[in-house]
C-alpha positions in Angstrom: 132.0 132.5 38.3 129.5 135.1 40.1 126.4 136.4 38.6 126.0 139.7 38.5 124.5 142.7 36.0 125.0 145.6 38.0 128.4 147.3 37.4 128.9 147.1 41.7 131.3 144.1 42.1 131.5 143.5 45.8 133.0 140.4 46.3 134.0 137.5 43.0 133.8 134.0 44.6 136.9 131.0 43.3 136.0 128.5 41.6 132.3 128.5 42.4 130.7 127.8 39.5 131.5 127.0 35.7 129.7 128.8 33.0 128.4 125.6 30.2 127.3 126.0 27.3 123.6 126.8 26.9 123.0 129.1 30.1 123.5 126.2 32.6 125.3 126.9 35.1 127.8 123.3 37.1 128.2 122.3 40.0 130.7 120.2 41.0 128.8 117.0 39.7 125.4 119.0 40.4 123.7 121.0 37.4 121.5 123.9 38.6 119.5 125.4 36.0 119.6 129.2 35.2 115.6 129.3 36.1 116.2 127.4 39.3 118.5 129.8 40.4 116.2 132.7 39.4 112.6 130.7 40.9 114.3 130.0 44.3 115.2 134.1 44.3 111.4 134.8 43.7 110.2 132.5 46.4 113.6 133.7 48.7 111.2 137.3 48.0 107.8 135.9 48.8 109.4 134.4 51.6 110.3 137.5 52.5 107.0 139.6 52.9 105.8 137.4 55.8 109.1 138.7 57.8 108.3 139.6 61.3 111.0 142.7 61.9 109.5 144.9 64.6 112.8 146.1 66.0 115.7 146.3 63.1 112.6 146.6 60.4 115.1 144.3 58.4 113.3 141.8 56.5 115.1 138.6 55.0 113.8 135.7 53.1 115.0 132.5 52.0 114.1 130.0 49.7 116.0 126.1 50.6 115.4 123.5 47.6 116.2 119.9 48.2 117.7 117.2 46.1 113.9 116.4 45.2 113.5 120.0 43.7 111.1 121.0 46.8 111.2 124.2 48.1 110.8 125.1 52.0 110.7 129.1 52.6 111.8 131.4 55.2 111.6 134.3 57.1 113.6 136.2 59.7 111.2 136.6 63.0 112.2 138.4 65.9 111.7 138.8 69.1 111.2 141.1 72.3 114.2 139.7 74.3 116.5 139.4 70.9 118.1 136.1 71.6 115.2 134.0 70.7 114.7 135.6 66.9 115.4 133.0 64.4 116.5 133.9 60.9 115.3 133.4 57.6 117.5 130.5 56.7 116.9 128.3 60.4 113.2 128.6 59.4 113.5 127.4 56.4 116.3 124.4 57.3 113.5 123.8 60.0 110.4 123.5 58.3 112.2 121.3 56.2 113.9 119.2 58.9 110.5 118.7 60.6 109.2 117.5 57.4 111.8 114.8 57.4 113.4 116.1 54.8 117.3 115.5 55.0 119.1 116.5 51.6 119.3 119.6 50.3 121.0 121.7 47.2 120.9 124.9 47.8 119.5 128.2 49.6 119.0 131.2 48.2 118.7 134.6 50.7 117.4 138.3 50.4 116.6 140.9 52.5 117.3 144.6 52.8 116.0 147.3 55.0 111.9 147.6 55.3 111.6 144.8 52.7 113.6 146.9 49.7 116.4 144.8 47.9 119.0 146.8 48.9 122.4 144.2 49.3 122.9 140.9 49.8 122.5 139.2 53.5 125.2 136.3 53.8 124.2 134.2 56.3 125.1 135.1 60.1 127.5 132.9 61.7 124.9 130.4 63.5 123.2 129.8 60.0 126.0 129.0 58.6 126.7 126.4 61.3 122.9 124.9 61.5 123.0 124.7 57.5 126.3 123.0 57.8 124.8 120.1 60.4 122.3 119.4 57.4 125.2 119.6 53.9 128.2 118.8 52.3 129.9 122.7 52.1 132.2 121.2 49.2 128.4 120.8 47.2 125.9 122.9 48.7 125.3 126.3 46.9 124.1 129.4 48.9 123.1 132.3 46.4 122.9 136.0 47.4 119.8 138.2 45.6 119.5 141.8 45.4 117.5 140.1 42.0 116.5 137.9 39.9 119.0 139.3 37.7 121.9 139.9 40.1 123.3 138.0 42.3 126.7 136.1 43.5 127.0 132.0 43.9 129.3 130.5 46.7 129.5 126.7 48.0 129.1 127.1 52.1 132.4 125.7 52.1 133.1 129.5 50.9 131.3 130.8 53.0 132.2 128.7 56.2 136.0 127.5 55.6 137.8 124.7 58.0 133.6 124.3 59.7 133.3 121.7 62.2 130.6 119.0 61.4 128.9 115.8 62.4 132.2 113.6 61.2 134.2 115.3 63.7 131.9 114.1 66.6 
């Protein structure tokens, strides 16, 4: 199910979440409250403020939730030679991994030109693969938001079907 107050409907994920009583979202065996989703979106918006984007001017922020309810934020960091540029999602994951975290529940991602939230910003292919390295794609939630009230929620598996992971080696 998608949560979206805007009349524009960009995408409707299939079997993503089931709306339960009292405003709780059920994702397989995990329960993620609406307040946690909104908190992650707020944290991602704050993270976006630190973006370093002198070339594209497209700011992205992310907020990664561990299974212990700790949040790591990330922003995109550009480089003049482009390929060393790091996305917000990878920044959050690398910060968390470098602090010893290994168990993750969800990530919220926001972004827009000149730091103005204007569209849903899905993770790029490289970020999807990095995320896949550290999570169960059937239960990890990816929250794409334009605001605290306008967001979509996917399982990583929906964004990266037939993925290649550590169990394939």
